[in-house]
C-alpha positions in Angstrom: 16.0 9.8 -1.6 16.2 6.2 -0.7 15.5 3.6 1.9 17.1 0.7 3.5 15.5 -2.2 1.5 15.5 -5.9 0.4 15.2 -6.3 -3.3 14.6 -9.4 -5.6 15.4 -8.7 -9.2 12.9 -11.1 -10.8 12.6 -11.6 -14.5 13.0 -9.2 -17.3 9.5 -7.7 -18.3 7.9 -8.6 -14.9 6.1 -6.2 -12.8 7.7 -4.0 -10.1 6.0 -5.1 -6.7 6.4 -2.6 -3.7 5.8 -4.4 -0.2 5.2 -1.9 2.5 5.4 -3.1 6.2 3.2 -2.1 9.2 4.5 0.0 12.2 7.1 -2.0 13.9 7.6 -4.2 10.7 10.6 -4.1 8.6 11.9 -4.9 5.1 11.5 -8.6 5.6 7.9 -8.5 6.9 6.2 -9.1 3.6 9.2 -9.9 1.3 8.9 -13.5 1.1 5.0 -13.2 0.8 5.5 -10.9 -2.2 8.0 -13.1 -3.9 5.5 -16.0 -3.6 2.7 -13.9 -5.1 4.6 -12.9 -8.2 8.0 -14.9 -8.6 8.6 -13.1 -11.8 8.4 -9.7 -10.4 11.1 -7.2 -9.2 10.4 -7.1 -5.5 11.2 -3.9 -3.5 10.6 -4.1 0.3 11.7 -0.8 2.0 12.0 -0.2 5.8 10.3 3.0 7.0 12.6 5.8 7.9 10.8 7.1 10.9 11.2 5.7 14.4 8.3 5.6 16.9 9.9 4.5 20.3 11.9 2.0 18.1 9.1 0.9 15.8 9.7 1.7 12.2 7.2 3.7 10.2 7.0 5.6 7.0 5.8 9.0 8.5 5.3 10.4 11.9 2.1 10.7 14.1 1.2 12.6 17.1 -1.2 10.0 18.3 -3.3 7.1 17.3 -4.9 8.0 13.9 -3.5 11.6 14.2 -1.0 12.2 11.5 1.9 14.7 11.2 0.6 16.1 7.8 3.9 17.8 7.1 5.9 14.6 7.7 3.4 12.9 5.6 3.9 15.2 2.7 7.7 14.8 3.0 7.2 10.8 3.1 4.8 10.8 0.0 7.4 12.7 -2.0 10.2 10.5 -0.8 8.2 7.3 -1.5 7.4 8.5 -5.0 10.9 9.4 -5.9 12.0 6.0 -4.5 9.6 4.1 -6.7 10.5 6.2 -9.8 14.3 5.5 -9.2 13.8 2.0 -10.3 13.1 3.2 -14.0 10.7 0.3 -14.7 9.0 0.0 -18.1 6.4 -2.5 -17.0 3.4 -2.4 -14.7 4.0 -1.1 -11.0 2.1 -2.8 -8.2 2.2 -2.2 -4.5 0.6 -3.5 -1.3 0.9 -2.4 2.2 -0.7 -3.1 5.6 -1.5 -0.6 8.2 1.1 2.1 8.1 2.4 0.6 4.9 -1.2 0.9 3.4 -1.4 4.4 4.6 1.7 5.8 2.8 0.7 3.6 -0.3 -2.6 5.2 -0.4 -1.4 8.7 0.2 1.4 8.4 -2.4 -1.3 7.1 -5.0 -3.5 10.1 -4.3 -0.7 12.5 -5.0 0.7 10.7 -7.7 -2.2 8.8 -9.5 -0.2 7.6 -12.4 2.4 5.9 -10.4 0.8 2.4 -9.5 -1.4 0.3 -11.8 -2.5 -1.9 -8.9 -2.5 -1.4 -5.0 -3.4 -3.6 -2.3 -4.4 -1.6 1.0 -4.7 -3.9 4.0 -6.4 -2.0 6.8 -5.7 1.7 5.7 -6.7 4.7 7.6 -7.0 8.0 5.7 -8.4 10.5 8.2 -8.8 13.3 5.8 -11.1 14.0 2.8 -8.8 13.2 -0.3 -9.0 15.6 -3.3 -10.4 14.1 -6.5 -8.0 12.4 -8.8 -8.4 10.2 -12.0 -7.7 6.7 -11.1 -9.5 5.3 -14.2 -7.9 1.9 -15.1 -6.4 1.3 -11.8 -7.1 -1.7 -9.7 -7.6 -1.3 -6.0 -8.0 -4.0 -3.2 -9.3 -2.6 0.2 -9.4 -5.0 3.2 -10.7 -4.3 6.5 -12.1 -5.7 9.9 -15.5 -4.7 10.8 -14.3 -4.4 14.6 -11.0 -2.8 13.9 -10.2 -0.4 16.6 -7.4 1.2 14.8 -9.3 1.7 11.4 -13.0 2.3 12.0 -15.2 0.4 9.8 -17.0 3.8 8.8 -13.6 5.1 7.5 -13.0 1.9 5.5 -16.3 2.2 3.9 -15.7 5.9 3.1 -12.5 5.2 1.5 -14.0 2.5 -0.6 -16.6 4.9 -1.9 -13.9 7.5 -2.7 -11.8 5.1 -4.7 -14.9 3.8 -6.7 -15.9 7.7 -7.3 -12.4 8.2 -8.8 -13.0 5.5 -11.5 -10.9 2.9 -10.0 -11.7 -0.9 -10.2 -12.3 -1.6 -6.4 -12.2 -5.1 -4.8 -13.2 -5.1 -1.2 -12.5 -7.8 1.4 -13.9 -7.5 4.9 -14.0 -9.8 7.9 -15.7 -9.7 11.4 -12.6 -9.2 13.2 -10.2 -6.5 14.2 -6.9 -5.1 12.8 -5.4 -8.5 12.3 -4.7 -9.9 8.6 -6.9 -12.8 7.9 -6.7 -15.6 5.1 -9.4 -14.2 3.0 -7.4 -10.8 2.8 -4.3 -12.7 1.6 -6.2 -14.6 -1.0 -7.7 -11.4 -2.3 -4.3 -9.7 -2.5 -3.0 -12.8 -4.3 -5.9 -12.5 -6.9 -5.3 -8.7 -7.4 -1.6 -9.3 -8.1 -1.8 -12.4 -10.2 -4.5 -11.5 -12.6 -3.0 -11.4 -16.1 -1.8 -7.8 -17.3 -3.6 -6.9 -20.5 -1.4 -6.5 -23.5 
């Protein structure tokens, strides 16, 4: 199972960094940003394999915030298999925005050992996740308090869930909507660039 993707090989021993686009984006949306965050990392930026009226996504939905759960299950396993296919010995990081954040969060919930750090930019998880052990994992959650796509109450619920699973949670919120703002990018840069413990 694979995706069309842009890949930067990085340096031996560097992290593997997965960059996941939003609905309507593609493998180029965050590729250069990811390389700028971690020039030494192997950067992998796949393109979603689902088309919604021509807009690329990572899984199907039947309406705004209404997910096709069977297709989401398919997408989770495909994403996990794709990440594992790189057979990387170092730390594995990932970040995604909107639909990219949703597939990243859902994959981490199903495969909690897969990622060491994740940046979830405006995620929406409209179900109650099962408990998992995320001790030692680092998670950045970002949100807009007036986001019409990702309601603030859902962002708060997800933050509480991650903290209750033992994750080290950082939270960045702004007063706007679904757009990405400078403080979110700064928070993501800090998450990814912190030294990896020996």
